[in-house]
Backbone as CSV, one residue per row, in Angstrom:
resi,resn,N_x,N_y,N_z,CA_x,CA_y,CA_z,C_x,C_y,C_z
1,MET,8.691,-10.731,13.049,8.493,-9.524,12.264,7.440,-9.747,11.177
2,GLU,7.523,-10.893,10.522,6.585,-11.148,9.426,5.139,-11.186,9.914
3,SER,4.913,-11.759,11.111,3.535,-11.813,11.604,3.025,-10.415,11.947
4,ILE,3.903,-9.538,12.408,3.508,-8.152,12.676,3.118,-7.476,11.362
5,GLN,3.899,-7.733,10.316,3.575,-7.153,9.014,2.247,-7.692,8.496
6,LYS,1.996,-8.971,8.691,0.715,-9.540,8.254,-0.441,-8.916,9.021
7,GLN,-0.241,-8.683,10.313,-1.282,-8.041,11.112,-1.530,-6.621,10.608
8,GLN,-0.450,-5.902,10.280,-0.587,-4.558,9.729,-1.375,-4.597,8.426
9,ALA,-1.042,-5.557,7.561,-1.735,-5.693,6.280,-3.215,-5.962,6.503
10,GLU,-3.532,-6.821,7.460,-4.935,-7.129,7.752,-5.683,-5.892,8.236
11,LEU,-5.040,-5.085,9.077,-5.670,-3.851,9.550,-5.913,-2.876,8.403
12,ILE,-4.954,-2.785,7.500,-5.095,-1.899,6.338,-6.257,-2.359,5.471
13,ILE,-6.359,-3.655,5.261,-7.459,-4.202,4.454,-8.803,-3.892,5.119
14,GLN,-8.883,-4.061,6.444,-10.127,-3.754,7.159,-10.496,-2.282,7.001
15,GLN,-9.499,-1.398,7.128,-9.745,0.035,6.965,-10.163,0.349,5.530
16,ALA,-9.510,-0.279,4.571,-9.814,-0.029,3.160,-11.261,-0.389,2.846
17,CYS,-11.745,-1.443,3.460,-13.125,-1.867,3.206,-14.139,-0.857,3.720
18,LYS,-13.720,0.022,4.624,-14.601,1.058,5.159,-14.532,2.351,4.353
19,GLU,-13.579,2.410,3.433,-13.386,3.615,2.620,-14.612,3.851,1.740
20,ASN,-15.096,5.074,1.731,-16.248,5.425,0.898,-15.783,6.211,-0.320
21,PHE,-15.732,5.543,-1.448,-15.374,6.202,-2.697,-16.638,6.661,-3.408
22,THR,-16.553,7.792,-4.090,-17.668,8.220,-4.934,-17.717,7.299,-6.145
23,ASP,-18.814,7.323,-6.866,-18.913,6.505,-8.078,-17.828,6.882,-9.080
24,ASN,-17.537,8.181,-9.183,-16.499,8.650,-10.098,-15.124,8.117,-9.688
25,GLU,-14.820,8.170,-8.391,-13.542,7.643,-7.897,-13.446,6.139,-8.151
26,LYS,-14.530,5.426,-7.883,-14.541,3.985,-8.142,-14.226,3.709,-9.602
27,ALA,-14.835,4.466,-10.501,-14.615,4.267,-11.936,-13.143,4.502,-12.291
28,ILE,-12.553,5.554,-11.743,-11.142,5.858,-12.029,-10.241,4.733,-11.533
29,TYR,-10.421,4.324,-10.286,-9.561,3.291,-9.711,-9.817,1.931,-10.354
30,ASP,-11.090,1.628,-10.635,-11.405,0.361,-11.303,-10.789,0.310,-12.696
31,ASP,-10.810,1.436,-13.427,-10.176,1.485,-14.751,-8.679,1.221,-14.646
32,PHE,-8.039,1.799,-13.642,-6.609,1.577,-13.441,-6.334,0.107,-13.152
33,ILE,-7.162,-0.492,-12.314,-7.000,-1.910,-11.965,-7.123,-2.778,-13.208
34,VAL,-8.091,-2.465,-14.076,-8.251,-3.208,-15.329,-7.031,-2.982,-16.229
35,GLU,-6.557,-1.710,-16.306,-5.350,-1.402,-17.084,-4.160,-2.228,-16.614
36,ALA,-4.120,-2.492,-15.313,-3.024,-3.265,-14.730,-3.140,-4.750,-15.048
37,GLY,-4.221,-5.135,-15.722,-4.385,-6.529,-16.128,-5.274,-7.353,-15.227
38,VAL,-5.930,-6.711,-14.288,-6.818,-7.423,-13.365,-8.234,-7.338,-13.912
39,LYS,-8.666,-8.426,-14.535,-9.994,-8.439,-15.154,-11.102,-8.646,-14.134
40,ASN,-10.842,-9.514,-13.150,-11.838,-9.804,-12.122,-11.154,-9.803,-10.753
41,PRO,-11.130,-8.668,-10.073,-10.433,-8.575,-8.789,-10.886,-9.607,-7.755
42,ALA,-12.148,-9.989,-7.778,-12.656,-10.953,-6.805,-12.020,-12.333,-6.977
43,LYS,-11.479,-12.587,-8.168,-10.871,-13.892,-8.448,-9.375,-13.764,-8.740
44,MET,-8.738,-12.744,-8.154,-7.307,-12.543,-8.388,-6.498,-13.742,-7.906
45,THR,-5.498,-14.089,-8.694,-4.561,-15.145,-8.320,-3.249,-14.498,-7.896
46,GLU,-2.335,-15.296,-7.384,-1.016,-14.769,-7.005,-0.278,-14.249,-8.236
47,ALA,-0.427,-14.950,-9.361,0.231,-14.492,-10.601,-0.336,-13.136,-11.023
48,CYS,-1.628,-12.965,-10.869,-2.274,-11.695,-11.190,-1.783,-10.601,-10.238
49,ALA,-1.602,-10.949,-8.972,-1.075,-9.987,-7.992,0.336,-9.572,-8.370
50,ASP,1.163,-10.529,-8.804,2.533,-10.212,-9.234,2.519,-9.249,-10.411
51,ALA,1.629,-9.493,-11.367,1.526,-8.610,-12.535,1.053,-7.216,-12.107
52,PHE,0.120,-7.155,-11.165,-0.372,-5.885,-10.657,0.754,-5.106,-9.973
53,ILE,1.549,-5.796,-9.164,2.677,-5.165,-8.462,3.675,-4.610,-9.480
54,LYS,3.964,-5.384,-10.514,4.895,-4.909,-11.557,4.316,-3.699,-12.286
55,TYR,3.016,-3.707,-12.515,2.379,-2.568,-13.177,2.483,-1.326,-12.292
56,LEU,2.233,-1.481,-11.003,2.380,-0.357,-10.076,3.797,0.197,-10.134
57,ASP,4.763,-0.718,-10.207,6.164,-0.317,-10.229,6.508,0.461,-11.494
58,SER,5.827,0.160,-12.581,6.154,0.798,-13.860,5.410,2.110,-14.092
59,CYS,4.396,2.382,-13.287,3.614,3.600,-13.508,4.213,4.776,-12.736
60,GLU,3.817,5.937,-13.120,4.323,7.156,-12.489,3.302,7.757,-11.519
61,ALA,2.442,6.937,-10.989,1.385,7.424,-10.102,1.956,7.890,-8.764
62,SER,1.289,8.864,-8.186,1.676,9.357,-6.863,1.344,8.296,-5.815
63,ASN,1.984,8.409,-4.658,1.674,7.484,-3.570,0.211,7.585,-3.159
64,GLU,-0.351,8.783,-3.205,-1.760,8.959,-2.840,-2.661,8.167,-3.796
65,PHE,-2.370,8.247,-5.096,-3.161,7.509,-6.071,-2.989,6.005,-5.847
66,VAL,-1.737,5.564,-5.658,-1.475,4.136,-5.426,-2.217,3.666,-4.180
67,ALA,-2.190,4.475,-3.114,-2.887,4.097,-1.885,-4.385,3.947,-2.138
68,ASN,-4.960,4.862,-2.911,-6.390,4.782,-3.209,-6.720,3.573,-4.079
69,VAL,-5.870,3.281,-5.044,-6.078,2.097,-5.887,-6.019,0.837,-5.025
70,VAL,-5.020,0.774,-4.153,-4.872,-0.394,-3.278,-6.080,-0.508,-2.345
71,ASN,-6.547,0.620,-1.813,-7.742,0.586,-0.962,-8.952,0.089,-1.735
72,ARG,-9.110,0.570,-2.954,-10.246,0.136,-3.778,-10.146,-1.356,-4.084
73,LEU,-8.948,-1.805,-4.443,-8.747,-3.220,-4.750,-9.022,-4.081,-3.518
74,ALA,-8.632,-3.591,-2.347,-8.841,-4.346,-1.106,-10.322,-4.567,-0.816
75,GLN,-11.176,-3.719,-1.370,-12.615,-3.865,-1.144,-13.199,-5.055,-1.894
76,VAL,-12.486,-5.535,-2.906,-13.057,-6.595,-3.734,-12.159,-7.823,-3.908
77,ALA,-10.864,-7.678,-3.706,-9.936,-8.798,-3.920,-9.853,-9.676,-2.672
78,PRO,-9.458,-10.937,-2.842,-9.287,-11.818,-1.676,-8.215,-11.267,-0.728
79,ALA,-8.437,-11.456,0.565,-7.529,-10.900,1.581,-6.096,-11.409,1.425
80,HIS,-5.916,-12.696,1.107,-4.549,-13.221,0.998,-3.806,-12.591,-0.184
81,ILE,-4.528,-12.220,-1.217,-3.914,-11.542,-2.374,-3.536,-10.122,-1.977
82,MET,-4.404,-9.446,-1.245,-4.095,-8.085,-0.797,-2.914,-8.085,0.157
83,THR,-2.829,-9.090,1.009,-1.687,-9.191,1.918,-0.406,-9.318,1.111
84,LYS,-0.428,-10.129,0.070,0.742,-10.294,-0.801,1.123,-8.946,-1.422
85,ILE,0.161,-8.207,-1.909,0.422,-6.912,-2.537,0.974,-5.926,-1.515
86,LEU,0.337,-5.843,-0.356,0.760,-4.888,0.668,2.149,-5.194,1.221
87,LEU,2.523,-6.475,1.252,3.830,-6.860,1.772,4.905,-6.911,0.693
88,SER,4.527,-6.619,-0.551,5.495,-6.669,-1.646,6.520,-5.541,-1.514
89,ASP,7.695,-5.801,-2.055,8.781,-4.812,-2.045,9.432,-4.834,-3.417
90,ASN,8.688,-4.356,-4.409,9.158,-4.446,-5.788,10.391,-3.597,-6.060
91,ASP,10.598,-2.528,-5.284,11.774,-1.690,-5.524,13.011,-2.208,-4.788
92,GLY,12.840,-3.244,-3.958,13.980,-3.913,-3.344,14.697,-3.143,-2.248
93,ASP,14.023,-2.180,-1.634,14.702,-1.397,-0.599,14.446,-1.922,0.815
94,GLY,13.734,-3.042,0.918,13.490,-3.637,2.222,12.278,-3.074,2.945
95,VAL,11.549,-2.169,2.288,10.363,-1.560,2.897,9.142,-2.019,2.105
96,PRO,8.204,-2.747,2.759,7.022,-3.224,2.031,6.137,-2.068,1.567
97,LEU,5.336,-2.337,0.556,4.477,-1.332,-0.058,3.665,-0.552,0.974
98,TYR,3.038,-1.252,1.913,2.182,-0.527,2.864,2.990,0.477,3.683
99,GLN,4.246,0.135,4.033,5.069,1.071,4.798,5.530,2.238,3.935
100,GLU,5.832,1.956,2.665,6.216,3.036,1.745,5.088,4.062,1.669
101,LEU,3.860,3.580,1.574,2.718,4.490,1.481,2.529,5.270,2.778
102,GLN,2.749,4.619,3.917,2.629,5.308,5.205,3.732,6.349,5.392
103,LEU,4.954,5.992,4.987,6.101,6.877,5.186,6.149,8.018,4.170
104,GLY,5.503,7.786,3.029,5.564,8.795,1.975,6.777,8.639,1.077
105,THR,7.511,7.531,1.226,8.623,7.268,0.320,8.051,6.708,-0.966
106,LYS,8.756,6.877,-2.055,8.251,6.431,-3.356,8.210,4.912,-3.387
107,ALA,7.036,4.375,-3.552,6.827,2.926,-3.506,7.465,2.203,-4.684
108,THR,7.802,2.943,-5.733,8.328,2.307,-6.939,9.805,2.608,-7.183
109,GLU,10.456,3.277,-6.235,11.874,3.591,-6.391,12.634,3.155,-5.151
110,TYR,13.837,2.631,-5.376,14.695,2.205,-4.277,15.018,3.407,-3.403
111,ASP,14.755,3.277,-2.116,15.095,4.330,-1.165,16.309,3.875,-0.366
112,THR,17.267,4.773,-0.181,18.454,4.438,0.598,18.079,4.351,2.069
113,PRO,18.892,3.656,2.854,18.597,3.591,4.299,18.464,4.979,4.934
114,SER,19.253,5.945,4.503,19.154,7.286,5.096,17.839,7.965,4.692
115,GLU,17.357,7.734,3.462,16.060,8.293,3.041,14.925,7.675,3.847
116,ILE,15.020,6.383,4.090,13.990,5.683,4.871,14.000,6.190,6.310
117,ALA,15.197,6.335,6.888,15.306,6.833,8.263,14.743,8.250,8.372
118,ALA,15.038,9.092,7.391,14.523,10.471,7.403,12.998,10.471,7.308
119,ALA,12.443,9.598,6.464,10.982,9.514,6.325,10.352,9.037,7.629
120,ARG,10.984,8.074,8.272,10.454,7.590,9.563,10.509,8.700,10.606
121,GLN,11.577,9.465,10.605,11.698,10.567,11.561,10.603,11.603,11.321
122,ARG,10.353,11.936,10.050,9.274,12.892,9.725,7.930,12.348,10.189
123,GLN,7.713,11.057,9.968,6.438,10.454,10.359,6.252,10.555,11.870
124,TYR,7.286,10.269,12.629,7.169,10.319,14.082,6.986,11.748,14.581
125,GLN,7.545,12.703,13.890,7.361,14.096,14.292,5.913,14.528,14.094
126,PHE,5.285,14.042,13.021,3.911,14.415,12.734,2.904,13.610,13.540
127,PHE,3.257,12.405,13.916,2.334,11.523,14.616,2.962,11.006,15.905
128,PRO,3.145,11.888,16.896,3.772,11.414,18.146,2.844,10.458,18.871
129,SER,3.421,9.495,19.516,2.611,8.556,20.300,2.286,9.188,21.641
130,ARG,1.299,8.650,22.278,0.908,9.170,23.593,2.024,8.952,24.616
131,ASP,2.817,7.892,24.395,3.901,7.594,25.319,5.038,8.603,25.244
132,SER,5.031,9.452,24.238,6.129,10.406,24.074,6.021,11.590,25.024
133,ASP,4.897,11.730,25.706,4.722,12.831,26.649,5.250,12.407,28.027
134,ILE,6.549,12.396,28.144,7.171,11.976,29.395,7.447,13.219,30.233
135,GLU,6.983,13.189,31.449,7.219,14.321,32.334,8.601,14.210,32.942
136,LEU,9.287,15.353,33.029,10.614,15.375,33.647,10.556,15.932,35.037
């Protein structure tokens, strides 16, 4: 399971690096990253990543904003640090940050198993796989 999660994190990082932010968006997200205590994202350490994760947990930002900040950070931070951030579960509900952002569950609040299951069901309803078209 962990290797699948690492592969997911790597794919997210690759996609994030392709994200085209405007200069204004970059300034907003970069300011947030600095506010979180990350002075030089290119030289982030694990301790700095832990502090960043705690800062994310303490802020009231929407999942969309958090996703954009994480995408922006992924463009400049070392991949192993981004993997640590994406696989973090600061709210302790067993769902890593990247999945919380995909599911739309609050990344900074503990979600019950039933809330997580409902979010997964909504996600599958909106994004059916090609294999779901089974002919009877």
